[in-house]
Backbone as numpy.savetxt, mean C-alpha at the origin, in Angstrom:
# Nx Ny Nz CAx CAy CAz Cx Cy Cz
-17.22 -5.95 -8.15 -17.13 -6.39 -9.52 -16.05 -5.70 -10.28
-15.34 -6.33 -11.17 -14.24 -5.87 -11.88 -14.73 -4.79 -12.90
-14.13 -3.59 -12.95 -14.57 -2.57 -13.86 -13.38 -2.10 -14.62
-12.17 -2.74 -14.57 -11.07 -2.30 -15.28 -10.26 -1.19 -14.71
-10.67 -0.69 -13.55 -9.96 0.39 -12.88 -9.59 -0.04 -11.48
-8.43 0.34 -11.02 -7.96 0.07 -9.63 -8.01 1.43 -8.90
-8.89 1.54 -7.94 -8.99 2.73 -7.22 -7.72 3.00 -6.36
-6.97 4.08 -6.63 -5.75 4.33 -5.89 -6.01 4.64 -4.44
-7.18 5.14 -4.10 -7.54 5.36 -2.69 -7.62 4.15 -1.86
-8.21 3.10 -2.46 -8.34 1.80 -1.78 -6.90 1.23 -1.53
-6.04 1.29 -2.55 -4.73 0.80 -2.44 -3.96 1.54 -1.33
-4.10 2.84 -1.25 -3.41 3.64 -0.31 -3.92 3.37 1.12
-5.22 3.16 1.27 -5.79 2.93 2.57 -5.35 1.57 3.05
-5.31 0.56 2.21 -4.84 -0.74 2.64 -3.39 -0.71 3.03
-2.50 -0.04 2.27 -1.18 0.11 2.71 -0.97 0.88 3.97
-1.74 1.92 4.12 -1.69 2.70 5.43 -2.17 1.84 6.63
-3.20 1.04 6.38 -3.70 0.30 7.53 -2.67 -0.79 7.93
-2.05 -1.41 6.88 -0.94 -2.44 7.25 0.16 -1.72 8.02
0.49 -0.46 7.57 1.57 0.21 8.30 1.21 0.53 9.75
-0.03 1.02 9.90 -0.47 1.42 11.24 -0.52 0.16 12.14
-0.98 -0.98 11.64 -1.05 -2.18 12.43 0.32 -2.60 12.87
1.34 -2.35 12.07 2.70 -2.67 12.44 3.28 -1.57 13.39
2.66 -0.53 13.56 3.03 0.48 14.50 4.29 1.24 14.00
4.38 1.46 12.71 5.55 2.26 12.20 5.14 3.42 11.49
5.98 4.47 11.49 5.72 5.72 10.90 5.97 5.68 9.38
5.49 6.66 8.68 5.76 6.74 7.24 7.28 6.88 7.03
7.90 7.63 7.89 9.33 7.86 7.84 10.13 6.55 7.85
9.78 5.72 8.82 10.45 4.46 9.04 10.16 3.55 7.86
8.85 3.38 7.48 8.48 2.50 6.46 9.15 2.91 5.10
9.12 4.27 4.86 9.77 4.60 3.59 11.24 4.32 3.54
11.95 4.43 4.69 13.28 4.14 4.78 13.52 2.61 4.51
12.72 1.86 5.16 12.84 0.36 5.03 12.65 -0.08 3.56
11.65 0.61 2.90 11.35 0.26 1.58 12.20 0.95 0.45
13.01 1.89 0.89 13.95 2.61 0.00 13.28 3.48 -0.96
12.16 4.06 -0.46 11.46 5.11 -1.34 11.36 6.37 -0.45
10.97 7.50 -1.08 10.83 8.71 -0.34 9.62 8.78 0.46
9.64 9.51 1.59 8.48 9.60 2.50 7.36 10.34 1.79
7.64 11.32 0.98 6.59 12.01 0.24 5.89 11.08 -0.80
6.69 10.22 -1.41 6.12 9.22 -2.34 5.14 8.32 -1.55
5.55 7.75 -0.38 4.71 6.88 0.38 3.49 7.68 0.80
3.63 8.90 1.23 2.46 9.67 1.63 1.52 9.80 0.54
1.96 10.08 -0.70 1.13 10.26 -1.88 0.38 8.95 -2.23
1.07 7.79 -2.06 0.46 6.52 -2.31 -0.63 6.32 -1.22
-0.35 6.49 -0.02 -1.37 6.38 1.08 -2.61 7.22 0.91
-2.38 8.49 0.38 -3.52 9.36 0.12 -4.25 9.09 -1.22
-3.71 8.09 -1.93 -4.46 7.76 -3.24 -4.07 8.70 -4.33
-3.05 9.47 -4.22 -2.66 10.40 -5.27 -1.69 9.67 -6.28
-1.13 8.63 -5.93 -0.27 7.87 -6.78 -0.52 6.43 -6.60
-0.45 5.68 -7.68 -0.51 4.22 -7.62 0.92 3.64 -7.59
1.21 2.66 -6.71 2.53 2.11 -6.62 2.79 1.19 -7.86
3.90 1.17 -8.31 4.27 0.15 -9.29 4.31 -1.14 -8.56
4.44 -2.25 -9.41 4.61 -3.57 -8.73 5.83 -3.64 -7.94
6.95 -3.06 -8.45 8.22 -3.04 -7.79 8.04 -2.33 -6.39
7.34 -1.16 -6.41 7.13 -0.40 -5.19 6.26 -1.12 -4.22
5.18 -1.81 -4.75 4.33 -2.60 -3.86 5.15 -3.72 -3.14
6.06 -4.31 -3.95 6.90 -5.42 -3.34 7.80 -4.78 -2.27
8.47 -3.64 -2.56 9.35 -3.05 -1.56 8.48 -2.67 -0.23
7.28 -2.12 -0.51 6.49 -1.78 0.73 6.07 -3.09 1.52
5.73 -4.07 0.82 5.38 -5.39 1.42 6.60 -5.91 2.23
7.78 -5.84 1.63 8.96 -6.29 2.37 9.20 -5.47 3.61
9.02 -4.16 3.53 9.14 -3.20 4.67 8.22 -3.54 5.71
7.01 -4.03 5.35 5.98 -4.41 6.35 6.19 -5.90 6.84
7.19 -6.53 6.30 7.38 -7.93 6.71 6.16 -8.75 6.39
5.57 -8.50 5.23 4.33 -9.10 4.80 4.47 -9.57 3.41
3.83 -10.75 3.05 3.88 -11.19 1.63 3.03 -10.14 0.86
3.52 -9.91 -0.40 2.85 -9.02 -1.26 1.38 -9.51 -1.56
1.28 -10.87 -1.66 0.02 -11.42 -1.99 -1.02 -11.15 -0.83
-0.58 -10.95 0.42 -1.49 -10.62 1.46 -2.01 -9.23 1.32
-1.18 -8.34 0.89 -1.60 -6.94 0.57 -2.57 -6.88 -0.53
-2.32 -7.65 -1.61 -3.23 -7.70 -2.80 -4.47 -8.30 -2.33
-4.46 -9.42 -1.61 -5.74 -9.94 -1.17 -6.59 -8.98 -0.38
-5.89 -8.20 0.44 -6.73 -7.22 1.26 -7.31 -6.16 0.30
-6.53 -5.74 -0.66 -7.03 -4.73 -1.62 -8.22 -5.28 -2.28
-8.24 -6.62 -2.70 -9.32 -7.19 -3.40 -10.59 -7.31 -2.50
-10.35 -7.58 -1.14 -11.46 -7.52 -0.24 -12.16 -6.25 -0.19
-11.35 -5.12 -0.11 -11.90 -3.80 -0.08 -12.73 -3.48 -1.35
-12.16 -3.98 -2.48 -12.85 -3.73 -3.77 -14.16 -4.44 -3.80
-14.19 -5.67 -3.28 -15.43 -6.54 -3.33 -16.50 -5.95 -2.34
-16.13 -5.12 -1.40 -17.08 -4.63 -0.46 -17.78 -3.29 -1.00
-17.20 -2.77 -2.03 -17.75 -1.47 -2.60 -19.03 -1.78 -3.33
């Protein structure tokens, strides 16, 4: 159920799961996305929320549509 808050831990877990399924390291993914590895690490740990621009860059680095990442985030939210 929508409560007006987006849990950054869910967002990070979903992004990390996509990355692991692709079999790429944080170092490689951050390079492909043009962001710092420490920034990606903070996102995956739920310490930072990605901007829409960063989410798009990460999706491109994953060779995945951003809508697929958002749909997966919504699935995780719905199961809570």
